C-alpha positions as CSV (number, residue, x, y, z in Angstrom):
1,M,-10.2,89.3,-14.1
2,T,-11.9,88.9,-10.9
3,G,-11.1,86.6,-8.1
4,G,-14.0,84.3,-9.0
5,E,-12.8,83.9,-12.5
6,V,-9.3,83.1,-11.4
7,A,-10.6,80.5,-8.9
8,G,-12.8,78.9,-11.7
9,I,-9.8,78.7,-14.0
10,L,-7.7,77.0,-11.2
11,V,-10.5,74.6,-10.5
12,A,-10.8,73.8,-14.3
13,V,-7.1,73.2,-14.6
14,F,-7.1,71.0,-11.5
15,W,-9.9,68.9,-12.9
16,A,-8.1,68.6,-16.2
17,I,-5.0,67.4,-14.5
18,L,-7.0,65.0,-12.3
19,V,-8.9,63.6,-15.4
20,S,-5.6,63.2,-17.3
21,F,-4.0,61.3,-14.4
22,L,-7.1,59.1,-14.0
23,A,-7.0,58.4,-17.8
24,V,-3.3,57.3,-17.6
25,V,-4.0,55.1,-14.6
26,L,-7.0,53.5,-16.4
27,A,-5.0,52.9,-19.5
28,R,-2.2,51.2,-17.6
29,L,-4.8,49.1,-15.6
30,A,-6.4,48.0,-18.9
31,Q,-2.9,47.0,-20.2
32,T,-2.2,45.0,-17.1
33,L,-5.5,43.3,-17.3
34,R,-4.8,42.3,-20.9
35,A,-1.4,40.9,-20.0
36,T,-3.0,39.0,-17.1
37,T,-5.6,37.6,-19.4
38,R,-2.9,36.4,-21.9
39,L,-0.9,34.9,-19.0
40,V,-4.0,33.0,-17.7
41,A,-4.8,31.7,-21.2
42,E,-1.2,30.5,-21.7
43,V,-1.1,28.8,-18.3
44,T,-4.4,27.1,-19.0
45,E,-3.1,26.0,-22.4
46,Q,-0.1,24.4,-20.8
47,A,-1.8,23.0,-17.7
48,V,-4.5,21.0,-19.4
49,P,-2.0,18.6,-21.1
50,L,0.0,18.3,-17.9
51,L,-3.1,17.5,-15.9
52,S,-4.2,14.9,-18.4
53,D,-0.7,13.3,-18.3
54,A,-0.7,13.3,-14.5
55,S,-4.1,11.7,-14.5
56,A,-2.9,9.0,-16.9
57,T,0.2,8.4,-14.7
58,V,-2.0,8.1,-11.6
59,R,-4.3,5.6,-13.4
60,S,-1.2,3.6,-14.5
61,A,0.2,3.6,-11.0
62,Q,-3.1,2.4,-9.6
63,T,-3.1,-0.5,-12.1
64,Q,0.4,-1.4,-11.1
65,L,-0.5,-1.3,-7.4
66,D,-3.4,-3.6,-8.1
67,R,-1.0,-6.0,-9.8
68,V,1.4,-5.8,-6.9
69,D,-1.4,-6.4,-4.4
70,A,-2.4,-9.6,-6.3
71,I,1.2,-10.8,-6.4
72,A,1.5,-10.1,-2.6
73,T,-1.6,-12.1,-2.0
74,D,-0.3,-15.0,-4.1
75,V,3.1,-14.9,-2.3
76,Q,1.3,-15.0,1.1
77,E,-0.7,-18.0,0.0
78,V,2.5,-19.8,-1.3
79,T,4.3,-19.0,2.0
80,S,1.3,-20.4,4.0
81,N,1.4,-23.5,1.8
82,A,5.2,-23.9,2.3
83,S,4.8,-23.5,6.0
84,A,2.1,-26.1,6.1
85,L,4.2,-28.5,4.0
86,S,7.3,-27.9,6.2
87,T,5.2,-28.6,9.3
88,T,3.9,-31.8,7.7
89,V,7.3,-33.0,6.6
90,A,8.8,-32.2,10.0
91,S,6.1,-34.1,11.9
92,T,6.1,-37.0,9.5
93,F,9.9,-37.5,9.1
94,G,11.3,-35.5,12.0
95,G,10.4,-37.9,14.9
96,P,11.5,-41.1,13.2
97,L,14.7,-39.5,11.9
98,V,15.6,-38.4,15.4
99,K,14.9,-41.9,16.7
100,V,17.1,-43.5,13.9
101,A,19.9,-41.0,14.6
102,A,19.8,-41.7,18.3
103,F,19.7,-45.5,17.7
104,G,22.7,-45.2,15.3
105,Y,24.6,-43.1,17.9
106,G,23.8,-45.7,20.6
107,V,25.0,-48.6,18.3
108,R,28.2,-46.8,17.4
109,R,28.9,-46.0,21.0
110,A,28.2,-49.6,22.1
111,M,30.5,-50.9,19.3
112,G,33.1,-48.4,20.3
113,R,33.2,-49.5,23.9
114,K,33.4,-53.2,22.9
115,D,36.6,-52.5,21.0
116,E,38.2,-50.4,23.7
117,Q,40.6,-51.9,26.2
118,P,40.0,-50.9,29.8
119,P,42.3,-47.9,30.5
120,R,45.4,-48.7,32.5
121,E,46.4,-46.4,35.2
122,R,49.7,-45.0,34.4
123,E,51.7,-42.3,35.9
124,S,51.5,-39.0,34.3
125,P,54.4,-36.6,34.4
126,R,54.3,-34.3,37.3
127,R,52.8,-31.0,36.6
128,T,52.8,-27.7,38.4
129,V,49.5,-26.8,40.0
130,V,48.1,-23.6,38.8
131,I,45.8,-21.8,41.1
132,G,42.2,-22.4,40.1
133,R,43.1,-25.6,38.1
134,A,43.4,-29.2,39.1
135,V,46.3,-31.4,38.2
136,P,45.6,-34.3,35.7
137,R,45.9,-36.9,38.5
138,A,43.3,-35.1,40.6
139,E,40.9,-34.9,37.7
140,R,41.3,-38.6,37.0
141,A,40.6,-39.4,40.6
142,R,37.5,-37.2,40.5
143,R,36.2,-39.0,37.4
144,N,36.7,-42.4,38.9
145,K,34.7,-41.4,42.0
146,K,31.8,-40.2,39.8
147,G,31.4,-43.1,37.6
């Protein structure tokens, strides 16, 4: 054998190994692609019902929110009406009730003074003076000066 023939055989063996390696890689790549296709199909199969359930839930939540919004509007209207009614009642009955109460208080006070005897000055027992406080006799004298 000559050197060229040996080189040709080596090149042929190298190409055979390279083609075998590429065939194995392509076979594994095809297997991976098949597994990926199955996985995507299963995910799609499971995701479609989940998405339809989620969509139904969102629609239901929107309906409930619309109802709550209507209820909140009604509550606001009732609150406004109650406030107006309260204002009306306060303005209608509040002033006269205050006047009647003041009149009643004045009558009671006048009747109470009529029944009272004028207070007699009597000696109170001696008390010790505490700094910052006045003795009862001094307080009485101060009241008599005022009124």
